[in-house]
C-alpha positions as CSV (number, residue, x, y, z in Angstrom):
1,X,33.9,167.7,-137.5
2,X,32.1,169.0,-140.3
3,X,28.3,167.6,-141.0
4,X,26.4,167.3,-143.8
5,X,23.0,167.9,-142.5
6,X,21.3,166.5,-145.7
7,X,23.1,162.8,-144.9
8,X,21.8,162.5,-141.1
9,X,18.7,160.4,-140.6
10,X,17.0,159.4,-137.3
11,X,15.6,160.9,-134.5
12,X,18.0,161.7,-132.2
13,X,19.9,163.3,-135.2
14,X,17.3,165.8,-136.1
15,X,17.4,167.4,-132.5
16,X,19.3,170.6,-132.6
17,X,20.9,169.4,-129.5
18,X,22.4,166.3,-130.8
19,X,23.8,168.1,-133.7
20,X,25.4,170.9,-132.2
21,X,27.1,168.7,-130.0
22,X,28.4,167.0,-132.6
23,X,29.8,169.8,-134.4
24,X,31.6,171.0,-131.2
25,X,32.8,167.2,-130.3
26,X,36.6,166.9,-131.0
27,X,37.5,163.5,-133.7
28,X,40.7,163.1,-134.6
29,X,39.1,160.8,-137.1
30,X,39.4,161.4,-141.0
31,X,35.3,159.5,-141.4
32,X,32.6,160.0,-138.5
33,X,29.6,157.7,-139.3
34,X,26.4,157.4,-137.6
35,X,24.7,154.1,-136.8
36,X,20.8,153.6,-136.7
37,X,20.6,150.4,-135.1
38,X,23.4,148.7,-133.3
39,X,26.8,148.4,-133.7
40,X,27.8,144.4,-133.5
41,X,32.3,144.0,-133.1
42,X,33.4,140.9,-134.3
43,X,32.0,138.5,-136.8
44,X,32.3,135.0,-135.5
45,X,29.3,133.1,-134.5
46,X,28.0,135.2,-131.5
47,X,28.0,138.1,-133.5
48,X,26.1,136.8,-136.8
49,X,23.8,135.1,-134.2
50,X,23.1,138.6,-132.6
51,X,22.8,140.5,-135.7
52,X,20.3,137.3,-137.2
53,X,17.8,138.1,-134.0
54,X,17.8,141.8,-134.4
55,X,17.1,141.0,-138.4
56,X,14.0,139.0,-137.4
57,X,12.7,141.3,-135.3
58,X,13.7,144.4,-138.0
59,X,16.3,145.8,-136.6
60,X,19.5,146.9,-138.8
61,X,23.2,146.3,-137.3
62,X,25.7,147.2,-138.6
63,X,29.3,144.6,-137.7
64,X,32.9,145.4,-137.8
65,X,35.0,142.6,-138.2
66,X,39.1,143.4,-138.0
67,X,39.7,140.5,-140.1
68,X,38.9,139.7,-143.8
69,X,36.5,137.1,-143.1
70,X,33.4,135.7,-140.7
71,X,34.5,133.0,-138.2
72,X,38.0,134.4,-138.7
73,X,39.3,132.0,-135.6
74,X,38.0,129.1,-137.1
75,X,38.8,130.0,-141.1
76,X,42.3,131.1,-139.6
77,X,43.8,129.7,-136.4
78,X,42.2,126.3,-136.5
79,X,44.1,123.1,-137.4
80,X,42.9,120.8,-140.1
81,X,41.5,117.7,-138.6
82,X,39.2,120.2,-136.0
83,X,35.8,119.1,-135.8
84,X,32.8,120.1,-133.8
85,X,33.5,118.5,-130.3
86,X,29.4,118.4,-129.4
87,X,26.7,117.1,-131.6
88,X,25.7,119.3,-134.4
89,X,22.3,120.2,-132.9
90,X,23.6,122.1,-130.1
91,X,25.9,124.2,-132.4
92,X,23.3,125.6,-134.4
93,X,23.0,129.2,-134.6
94,X,19.4,130.9,-134.2
95,X,16.9,130.1,-136.8
96,X,18.7,128.0,-138.9
97,X,19.9,124.5,-138.2
98,X,23.3,122.2,-140.0
99,X,22.0,120.2,-143.2
100,X,20.4,116.8,-142.0
101,X,23.1,115.1,-144.3
102,X,26.2,116.5,-142.5
103,X,28.0,114.1,-139.6
104,X,26.5,114.3,-136.1
105,X,29.9,116.3,-135.8
106,X,30.3,118.6,-138.7
107,X,34.2,119.2,-139.8
108,X,36.1,122.7,-139.8
109,X,35.7,123.1,-143.2
110,X,31.4,122.0,-142.8
111,X,30.8,124.5,-140.0
112,X,32.4,126.9,-141.8
113,X,30.5,126.3,-145.0
114,X,27.2,126.5,-142.4
115,X,28.3,130.2,-140.8
116,X,28.9,131.7,-144.7
117,X,25.6,129.9,-145.7
118,X,23.9,131.6,-142.4
119,X,25.2,135.0,-143.6
120,X,24.1,134.4,-146.7
121,X,20.7,133.6,-145.6
122,X,20.4,136.6,-143.7
123,X,21.9,139.0,-145.0
124,X,24.8,140.0,-142.8
125,X,27.3,141.9,-144.5
126,X,30.0,142.6,-142.1
127,X,32.7,145.5,-142.8
128,X,36.0,143.3,-143.0
129,X,39.5,144.7,-142.4
130,X,37.9,147.3,-139.5
131,X,39.5,146.8,-135.9
132,X,38.5,148.4,-133.2
133,X,41.2,150.4,-131.7
134,X,38.9,152.5,-129.1
135,X,35.4,152.4,-128.1
136,X,33.5,154.5,-124.9
137,X,30.5,156.4,-124.5
138,X,30.3,160.0,-124.7
139,X,27.6,161.1,-122.0
140,X,27.9,164.3,-123.3
141,X,26.4,163.4,-126.4
142,X,24.8,160.3,-125.2
143,X,26.1,157.6,-127.2
144,X,29.0,155.3,-127.9
145,X,31.9,156.6,-130.0
146,X,34.2,153.1,-131.9
147,X,37.1,154.1,-133.5
148,X,38.4,151.5,-135.8
149,X,41.3,151.5,-138.2
150,X,40.7,150.2,-141.6
151,X,41.8,150.0,-144.9
152,X,40.9,153.6,-146.0
153,X,42.1,154.6,-142.4
154,X,41.0,155.3,-138.9
155,X,37.3,155.9,-139.1
156,X,34.6,157.1,-136.2
157,X,31.2,155.5,-135.6
158,X,28.4,156.8,-133.2
159,X,26.1,154.4,-132.4
160,X,22.7,154.0,-129.2
161,X,24.0,150.4,-128.6
162,X,27.3,149.1,-128.9
163,X,27.5,144.7,-128.8
164,X,30.9,143.2,-127.7
165,X,31.2,140.1,-129.9
166,X,34.4,139.5,-129.9
167,X,34.4,136.7,-127.7
168,X,36.4,134.7,-124.8
169,X,39.0,133.7,-127.4
170,X,40.2,136.6,-129.4
171,X,43.8,136.6,-129.0
172,X,46.6,133.3,-128.3
173,X,47.6,133.2,-124.7
174,X,51.6,132.9,-125.4
175,X,53.6,131.6,-121.7
176,X,56.8,132.9,-120.8
177,X,58.7,129.7,-120.4
178,X,62.8,129.9,-119.1
179,X,64.8,129.2,-122.0
180,X,62.6,130.3,-124.6
181,X,65.3,131.9,-126.8
182,X,67.7,129.1,-126.3
183,X,65.8,126.3,-127.4
184,X,66.0,126.8,-131.0
185,X,63.6,125.0,-132.5
186,X,60.2,125.5,-133.3
187,X,57.9,127.3,-130.7
188,X,54.8,128.1,-132.1
189,X,50.9,128.1,-130.3
190,X,48.1,126.3,-132.0
191,X,46.5,129.1,-133.4
192,X,49.4,128.6,-136.0
193,X,49.3,124.8,-136.3
194,X,47.6,123.6,-139.2
195,X,48.8,119.6,-139.1
196,X,51.4,116.8,-138.1
197,X,52.7,116.3,-141.2
198,X,55.1,118.9,-141.4
199,X,56.0,117.1,-138.0
200,X,56.4,113.9,-139.3
201,X,59.6,111.9,-137.4
202,X,60.2,114.5,-135.1
203,X,59.8,114.5,-131.7
204,X,57.0,117.2,-130.3
205,X,56.5,118.0,-126.9
206,X,52.3,119.7,-127.2
207,X,51.9,122.2,-123.7
208,X,48.4,121.7,-122.7
209,X,45.7,119.3,-121.9
210,X,42.0,120.5,-122.9
211,X,41.0,119.2,-126.1
212,X,43.1,121.3,-128.6
213,X,46.4,120.2,-127.1
214,X,44.9,116.4,-127.0
215,X,43.7,116.1,-130.5
216,X,47.0,117.8,-131.8
217,X,48.9,114.8,-130.0
218,X,46.6,112.3,-131.8
219,X,47.2,114.5,-134.8
220,X,50.8,113.9,-134.1
221,X,50.8,110.4,-134.1
222,X,48.6,110.2,-137.2
223,X,51.3,111.8,-139.4
224,X,54.3,109.4,-137.7
225,X,55.5,112.2,-134.8
226,X,56.3,111.3,-131.6
227,X,54.7,113.2,-129.7
228,X,54.8,113.9,-125.8
229,X,52.1,116.3,-123.9
230,X,52.7,118.0,-120.6
231,X,50.1,117.8,-118.2
232,X,50.6,120.7,-115.3
233,X,47.1,120.8,-113.6
234,X,44.1,118.3,-113.3
235,X,41.4,116.8,-115.8
236,X,38.2,115.3,-116.6
237,X,38.6,113.6,-119.7
238,X,35.2,111.8,-120.7
239,X,34.7,109.5,-123.6
240,X,32.7,111.3,-126.4
241,X,29.7,109.2,-126.7
242,X,28.5,107.3,-123.6
243,X,25.1,104.4,-123.6
244,X,24.9,105.3,-127.2
245,X,24.2,109.1,-126.8
246,X,26.8,112.2,-127.1
247,X,28.4,112.6,-123.5
248,X,27.2,116.3,-123.5
249,X,23.8,115.1,-124.7
250,X,23.6,113.1,-122.1
251,X,24.4,115.3,-119.5
252,X,21.6,118.0,-120.6
253,X,19.0,115.7,-120.1
254,X,20.2,113.9,-117.0
255,X,19.8,117.1,-115.6
256,X,16.6,117.7,-116.6
257,X,15.5,115.0,-113.5
258,X,18.6,114.9,-111.5
259,X,21.1,117.1,-109.2
260,X,24.5,118.1,-111.0
261,X,26.7,115.9,-108.2
262,X,24.4,112.9,-108.8
263,X,24.8,113.2,-112.8
264,X,28.6,113.8,-112.4
265,X,29.1,110.6,-110.6
266,X,27.1,109.2,-113.4
267,X,29.5,110.3,-115.6
268,X,32.6,109.7,-113.4
269,X,31.0,105.8,-113.0
270,X,30.6,105.1,-116.8
271,X,34.4,107.3,-118.1
272,X,35.8,104.8,-115.5
273,X,34.4,101.1,-116.9
274,X,34.8,102.9,-120.5
275,X,38.3,104.4,-120.3
276,X,39.8,102.7,-117.1
277,X,41.9,104.5,-114.0
278,X,43.1,108.1,-116.3
279,X,45.3,109.0,-112.7
280,X,47.2,105.2,-113.7
281,X,48.4,107.5,-116.8
282,X,49.1,111.0,-115.6
283,X,46.1,112.3,-115.8
284,X,44.5,112.9,-112.2
285,X,41.0,114.0,-112.0
286,X,40.2,117.0,-110.6
287,X,37.6,116.9,-106.8
288,X,35.1,118.4,-108.6
289,X,33.0,116.7,-110.6
290,X,32.6,117.8,-114.4
291,X,29.7,119.5,-114.9
292,X,30.3,121.1,-111.2
293,X,33.3,122.2,-112.4
294,X,32.5,124.1,-115.6
295,X,29.5,125.3,-114.1
296,X,31.9,127.1,-111.5
297,X,35.2,127.7,-113.5
298,X,34.2,127.1,-117.3
299,X,37.0,124.6,-117.5
300,X,35.6,122.1,-120.4
301,X,36.2,118.6,-119.6
302,X,38.1,116.9,-122.5
303,X,36.3,114.3,-124.5
304,X,38.2,111.9,-125.9
305,X,38.5,111.2,-129.9
306,X,41.3,108.3,-129.3
307,X,44.3,110.4,-127.7
308,X,43.8,108.5,-124.7
309,X,44.4,105.1,-126.4
310,X,47.5,106.4,-127.9
311,X,48.0,107.3,-124.0
312,X,47.6,103.5,-122.9
313,X,50.2,102.1,-125.8
314,X,52.7,104.7,-125.1
315,X,52.9,106.1,-128.5
316,X,52.3,109.6,-126.6
317,X,54.3,110.4,-123.3
318,X,53.2,112.3,-120.6
319,X,55.0,114.9,-118.9
320,X,54.6,117.3,-115.7
321,X,55.3,120.6,-116.2
322,X,58.1,122.5,-117.5
323,X,61.0,123.9,-115.1
324,X,63.4,125.6,-118.3
325,X,64.2,124.8,-121.8
326,X,67.9,124.5,-123.4
327,X,69.0,123.7,-127.1
328,X,66.8,121.3,-127.8
329,X,66.1,120.3,-124.5
330,X,62.9,120.3,-122.0
331,X,64.2,120.0,-118.3
332,X,60.2,118.7,-116.1
333,X,59.3,119.8,-112.8
334,X,60.6,116.7,-111.7
335,X,64.0,116.5,-112.8
336,X,64.0,114.7,-116.0
337,X,65.2,116.3,-119.1
338,X,63.9,115.2,-123.2
339,X,65.1,116.4,-126.4
340,X,62.4,117.9,-128.6
341,X,62.7,119.3,-132.2
342,X,59.1,121.3,-131.4
343,X,57.0,122.8,-129.1
344,X,53.0,123.2,-129.2
345,X,51.7,125.3,-127.2
346,X,47.8,124.7,-126.5
347,X,47.7,127.1,-123.8
348,X,44.5,129.0,-125.2
349,X,43.0,132.0,-125.8
350,X,41.8,135.1,-123.7
351,X,39.8,137.9,-124.3
352,X,40.8,141.8,-125.8
353,X,38.0,143.2,-124.7
354,X,40.4,145.5,-121.9
355,X,42.7,146.7,-125.0
356,X,39.9,148.8,-126.7
357,X,36.7,148.9,-124.9
358,X,37.4,151.7,-121.8
359,X,34.8,151.1,-119.2
360,X,35.0,149.7,-116.2
361,X,31.5,148.7,-115.3
362,X,31.0,145.9,-117.2
363,X,33.9,143.8,-117.7
364,X,36.6,142.8,-115.9
365,X,39.7,144.6,-116.8
366,X,41.5,141.4,-115.7
367,X,40.0,138.5,-117.4
368,X,38.2,140.3,-120.0
369,X,35.1,138.8,-119.5
370,X,31.4,140.4,-117.9
371,X,32.0,140.8,-114.1
372,X,28.8,139.3,-113.4
373,X,28.4,135.2,-114.1
374,X,26.0,133.7,-116.5
375,X,23.4,133.8,-117.2
376,X,23.5,137.9,-116.5
377,X,26.9,138.8,-118.2
378,X,25.2,139.8,-121.5
379,X,23.4,143.9,-120.4
380,X,25.6,146.4,-118.8
381,X,24.7,150.3,-118.9
382,X,24.6,152.8,-121.6
383,X,23.3,150.5,-123.9
384,X,26.4,148.0,-123.9
385,X,25.6,144.4,-124.3
386,X,28.1,141.2,-124.4
387,X,27.8,138.2,-126.5
388,X,30.0,134.8,-126.0
389,X,31.1,135.0,-123.3
390,X,29.4,132.5,-121.1
391,X,32.1,129.6,-121.8
392,X,29.3,127.9,-122.4
393,X,30.0,127.5,-126.7
394,X,27.5,128.3,-129.0
395,X,25.0,127.4,-126.6
396,X,25.0,130.4,-124.2
397,X,26.4,132.8,-126.9
398,X,22.4,131.7,-129.2
399,X,21.1,132.4,-125.6
400,X,22.3,135.9,-125.3
401,X,21.6,136.9,-128.6
402,X,18.0,136.0,-128.5
403,X,18.1,138.5,-124.8
404,X,19.6,141.4,-126.5
405,X,17.6,141.7,-129.9
406,X,14.2,141.5,-127.3
407,X,15.9,144.4,-125.2
408,X,16.8,146.2,-128.0
409,X,13.4,145.8,-130.1
410,X,11.4,147.1,-127.0
411,X,13.5,150.2,-127.4
412,X,13.6,150.0,-131.1
413,X,9.7,150.2,-131.4
414,X,9.6,153.2,-129.0
415,X,11.9,155.3,-131.0
416,X,10.8,154.3,-134.3
417,X,7.6,155.8,-133.8
418,X,9.6,159.6,-134.2
419,X,11.9,158.1,-137.0
420,X,12.1,159.4,-140.7
421,X,10.8,157.1,-143.3
422,X,14.8,156.8,-144.7
423,X,15.9,156.0,-141.0
424,X,16.2,152.2,-142.1
425,X,19.7,153.1,-144.0
426,X,22.4,150.4,-142.1
427,X,24.9,153.5,-142.2
428,X,24.9,157.1,-142.5
429,X,28.2,159.3,-143.3
430,X,28.2,162.1,-140.6
431,X,30.8,163.6,-143.0
432,X,32.8,163.1,-145.7
433,X,36.8,160.9,-146.1
């Protein structure tokens, strides 16, 4: 690998030992880029929040994003009617709130606009269409080596700090169901579902009873489809608002004064009064309360936006698990069979970190999440960090982003005393393309 000494800046790269290591280090990349500050993988809300927190502290960063836009999950893989499930004040990124004229629960389009304005406000310019294929710490070099594949081919980035911001929802979970090849109708994940309009008049089975599955069923009803819902597990369904306040906001307020178990009891009593006994409609509640369950497993309660009324009226049918599929027929575990034209898999997402990050300490290879639970999963060894893996949405990501920025700032300030005046450049090529 050929190095142009005139283009290398920063204290580390003026070290002749470092330069010699780079010269002798094998690399198949056509380009190699030295990143002065942290390298962030992922330009979703978590990555943007971290970049902004770093910038406020005077630390430059580089964001690599595999898609062609920020917040690709929101822009490319969500349905049209999606709104924030929590009030906007709980979904703000650091240092910039939502416009006051926006509704309490901003729409998908309004939230995307907020994120775009956020990136513009903090002058965050991700490098798009840079899909990270491999990242590994080079103990001999003392730096992270991150390979990406983009429009210009393969690039290797060398950085002191690596921040994983690809999140818990990087790739769709598509379960294997016996007979999928025989079904003959449309089977798609919610990441490919946009609107119920194309399913008007059709019988559609939605698999999964989380917030997305419930809302997709409602959307199908509103477009004159005939949806059914597969509910395999227990689920907490809560009204989106209680006693004139958002259920989430009320929960957070009560937790300041009462133990979690008591807050759960209050939520369930009010839910029973407002929604009735959900088990009568095939929606059995877990033994643990909604907050305790969320805290232990990360499973989020469903905040009802009108789906339960459609279930009560019979517009949405509830079924148990699927045994197998046949030609436009679904056999359920209770022995019943019904005809369907399409199946929507609201089966969630998972982390893809193990597919590209090669380290065995911080992230679990099983689920791609930090081994240490919240609030201790944000920092690993050798300058490795994680943001957006707390199972607590944007609030959790914001907390981690602030911690990461503070931690890196202390190192940055110590090293900046020895850094040359020109080392503020974000990207400094080690070799020409």
